[in-house]
C-alpha positions in Angstrom: 92.2 120.9 93.4 93.9 121.4 96.7 96.3 124.2 97.2 99.8 123.3 96.5 100.8 123.7 100.2 98.2 121.1 101.2 99.2 118.7 98.5 102.8 118.9 99.8 101.7 117.7 103.2 99.9 114.6 102.0 101.9 111.5 103.0 102.8 109.4 100.0 105.1 106.5 99.2 107.1 105.9 96.1 108.3 102.5 95.0 110.6 102.7 91.9 113.3 100.7 90.2 114.4 99.5 86.7 112.2 97.5 84.4 111.6 93.9 85.2 112.9 94.1 88.8 109.6 93.1 90.4 107.8 96.4 91.3 104.4 95.2 90.3 103.9 92.3 92.7 105.6 94.2 95.6 103.4 97.3 95.0 100.2 95.1 95.3 101.5 93.6 98.5 102.3 97.0 100.0 99.0 98.5 98.9 97.1 95.8 100.7 99.1 96.1 103.9 99.2 99.9 104.1 95.7 100.8 102.7 97.1 102.4 99.5 95.9 103.1 96.0 98.5 103.0 93.2 99.5 105.8 90.9 101.5 104.6 87.8 104.8 106.4 87.3 105.4 105.1 83.8 105.7 107.1 80.6 104.4 104.2 78.4 101.7 102.5 80.6 99.6 105.7 80.2 98.8 104.6 76.6 95.7 102.5 75.8 96.1 99.4 73.6 99.8 99.1 74.5 99.8 96.4 77.1 102.2 93.6 76.3 105.1 95.8 75.2 104.8 97.9 78.3 104.4 95.0 80.7 101.2 96.6 82.0 99.6 95.2 85.1 96.6 93.0 84.3 93.2 93.4 85.9 93.7 90.1 87.7 97.1 91.2 89.0 95.6 94.4 90.4 93.8 92.2 92.9 91.1 94.9 93.5 93.6 97.7 94.2 92.6 100.9 92.4 95.2 102.1 89.9 95.6 105.6 88.5 97.3 107.0 85.4 97.2 103.8 83.4 95.4 103.8 80.1 94.8 107.6 80.2 96.0 108.5 76.7 95.7 107.3 73.2 98.9 106.3 71.4 98.9 109.4 69.1 98.6 111.8 72.1 101.6 113.6 73.5 102.2 112.7 77.2 104.9 114.6 79.1 106.0 115.3 82.6 103.9 118.4 82.9 100.7 116.4 82.1 101.8 113.7 84.5 102.3 116.2 87.3 98.8 117.6 86.8 97.1 114.2 86.7 99.2 112.7 89.5 98.3 115.7 91.7 94.6 115.1 91.1 95.0 111.4 91.8 96.9 112.1 95.0 94.1 114.4 96.2 91.4 111.9 95.3 93.3 109.1 97.2 93.9 111.2 100.3 90.2 112.2 100.4 89.4 108.5 100.8 91.7 108.3 103.8 94.2 106.2 101.8 97.9 106.5 101.1 99.1 107.3 97.5 101.6 104.7 96.4 103.5 105.9 93.3 105.0 102.9 91.4 107.0 102.8 88.2 110.3 103.3 86.4 110.1 106.7 84.9 112.5 108.7 87.1 111.8 112.0 85.3 108.2 111.9 86.4 108.9 111.2 90.0 111.6 113.9 90.0 109.1 116.4 88.6 106.8 115.6 91.5 109.4 115.7 94.3 111.9 118.3 93.0 109.9 120.5 90.7 109.1 120.7 87.0 111.1 122.6 84.5 109.2 124.7 82.1 109.5 123.0 78.7 110.1 124.4 75.2 106.9 124.2 73.2 106.8 121.6 70.4 106.8 122.7 66.8 104.9 120.1 64.8 106.1 121.4 61.4 109.8 121.2 62.4 109.3 117.8 63.9 107.5 116.5 60.8 110.4 117.7 58.6 113.0 116.1 61.0 111.1 112.8 60.9 111.1 112.8 57.1 114.9 113.4 57.2 115.2 110.6 59.7 113.8 108.2 57.2 115.9 109.6 54.4 119.2 110.2 56.1 119.2 108.0 59.2 119.7 108.7 62.9 123.5 108.9 62.7 123.3 111.9 60.3 120.8 113.7 62.6 123.0 113.0 65.6 126.0 114.5 63.8 124.0 117.7 63.3 122.9 117.7 66.9 126.6 117.4 67.9 127.5 120.5 65.8 124.8 122.7 67.4 124.5 121.2 70.9 127.5 119.1 71.8 126.5 118.7 75.5 123.1 117.2 74.6 124.5 115.1 71.8 127.0 113.6 74.3 124.2 112.4 76.6 121.8 111.2 73.8 122.6 107.9 72.1 122.4 108.2 68.3 119.7 105.4 68.3 117.5 107.4 70.7 115.8 109.1 67.7 113.0 110.8 69.7 115.5 112.8 71.8 117.8 113.4 68.9 114.9 114.9 67.0 113.7 116.8 70.1 117.2 118.3 70.5 117.3 119.5 66.9 113.7 120.7 67.1 114.5 122.9 70.1 117.6 124.4 68.5 115.9 125.1 65.2 112.8 126.6 66.8 114.6 128.8 69.4 118.1 129.2 68.2 119.2 128.1 71.7 120.7 124.6 72.5 118.6 122.2 74.6 121.4 122.0 77.1 121.3 125.8 77.6 117.5 125.7 78.0 118.0 123.2 80.8 120.7 125.3 82.5 118.4 128.4 82.4 115.4 126.5 83.5 117.3 125.1 86.5 117.5 128.6 87.8 113.7 129.1 87.4 112.6 125.7 88.8 109.1 125.4 89.9 108.5 124.0 93.4 107.8 120.4 94.3 104.3 118.9 94.6 105.2 116.2 97.1 107.4 116.9 100.1 106.0 114.4 102.7 107.1 111.3 100.8 109.1 108.1 101.5 110.9 107.1 98.4 112.1 103.5 98.1 114.3 102.3 95.2 114.5 98.6 94.3 117.8 97.1 93.1 119.4 93.6 92.8 122.4 92.0 91.4 123.0 93.2 87.8 123.3 89.7 86.4 120.1 88.7 88.0 118.3 91.8 86.7 119.5 91.0 83.1 118.3 87.4 83.4 114.9 88.8 84.4 114.9 91.2 81.4 115.8 88.4 79.0 113.0 86.3 80.5 110.5 89.2 80.2 111.5 89.6 76.5 110.6 86.0 75.8 107.3 86.3 77.7 106.4 89.4 75.7 107.0 87.7 72.4 105.2 84.5 73.5 102.3 86.6 74.8 101.6 88.2 71.5 103.6 91.4 71.1 103.6 91.0 67.3 99.8 90.7 67.3 99.5 93.8 69.5 101.7 95.9 67.2 99.9 94.8 64.1 96.6 95.7 65.8 98.0 99.2 66.5 99.0 99.6 62.9 95.5 98.5 61.8 94.0 101.1 64.1 96.0 103.8 62.3 98.8 104.3 64.8 101.9 104.5 62.6 105.6 104.0 63.2 106.3 107.8 63.4 104.5 108.3 66.7 106.6 108.7 69.8 104.7 105.9 71.5 105.5 103.5 68.6 109.1 104.4 68.7 109.6 103.1 72.2 111.4 99.9 73.2 109.5 96.8 72.1 107.3 98.6 69.6 110.0 99.9 67.3 111.8 96.5 67.5 108.7 94.6 66.5 108.0 97.2 63.7 111.5 96.5 62.3 110.6 92.8 62.2 107.2 93.4 60.7 108.7 95.6 58.0 111.4 92.9 57.2 114.3 95.0 58.4 115.3 92.4 61.0 114.8 88.7 61.3 112.9 87.5 64.3 116.1 86.3 66.0 117.7 89.7 65.5 114.7 91.5 66.8 114.6 89.4 69.9 118.3 89.8 70.6 118.2 93.6 70.1 115.0 94.0 72.2 116.7 92.2 75.1 119.9 94.2 74.7 118.1 97.6 74.4 116.0 96.8 77.4 119.1 96.1 79.4 120.6 99.4 78.3 117.3 101.1 79.2 117.6 99.7 82.8 121.0 101.3 83.0 119.6 104.6 82.0 116.8 104.2 84.6 119.4 103.9 87.3 121.1 107.0 86.1 117.8 108.9 86.4 117.1 107.6 89.8 120.4 108.8 91.1 119.2 112.4 90.3 116.3 112.0 92.8 117.1 113.3 96.3 116.1 111.1 99.2 115.7 107.8 97.4 116.4 104.9 99.8 117.8 101.8 98.0 116.8 98.3 99.0 117.4 94.9 97.6 114.1 93.7 96.0 114.2 90.6 98.2 114.2 92.7 101.4 110.4 92.8 101.7 110.3 92.6 105.5 112.8 95.5 105.8 110.9 97.6 103.3 107.6 97.0 105.2 109.2 97.9 108.6 110.6 101.1 107.1 107.1 102.1 105.7 105.4 101.2 108.9 107.7 103.3 111.1 107.6 106.2 108.6 103.8 106.3 108.5 103.7 106.2 112.3 105.9 109.3 112.4 103.6 111.3 110.1 
């Protein structure tokens, strides 16, 4: 592994934006033109066997461009920002040694922020506490757990939706294990922030008219269902990956599970999947706003984006 100072100097490009906006096709186009290899910046595409629900790029779509950090974990593994930073750093080094440009592409703002602005030290997970909270989630429901989070950590509860059960449980877990609210941990950690890995980076954000984005999301939902999302989820269950895993609680997978377990009709599942994906896109924009130096472009401004990358690379 290169020293951190050398990694910081490697020129890299980031192409990020909300789900369904069109990052995949543009990333391939840019990779071909600027001699890049792609590093996935997606907290769900790291998982094997989870292809349709994560809108994972296919082998054909890759068009011969090497991709890193896709299919690197099993669905029952924990994958967090710290692991992403380690594995992305190794991929960046590997790509640079080939004389190519790392192109980081995806929609997980937390991961990109960890690379460019530093990684906060996390609170260790407590499997026993988490298991107890998951049992209570089934018994009492998410609203009850969210009320408890509000009583011990109002700041975190305000920013976490009651239906975001993974983060509700994480907030309670941190408080029970440490006696300190999650929000206070974040405040303390911000004063002890580790340095960035990437400093020589051009960060491009893709956006478009919100109505158009929502239309794309609705279409993607239909495509996922037509392409066999139900079969994929049933296959995961048959392999032993249960509904209590973090990966199976993500958008698409938890929706299909609710249909499979007869909690929702197919129509309800489809409607809620599209709705929650639209809400997720809003949260993605919120995360991207926390990233310093991100340059926003309309997704249709391909020529402008290419000119910006070309001039930036020439200046390196």
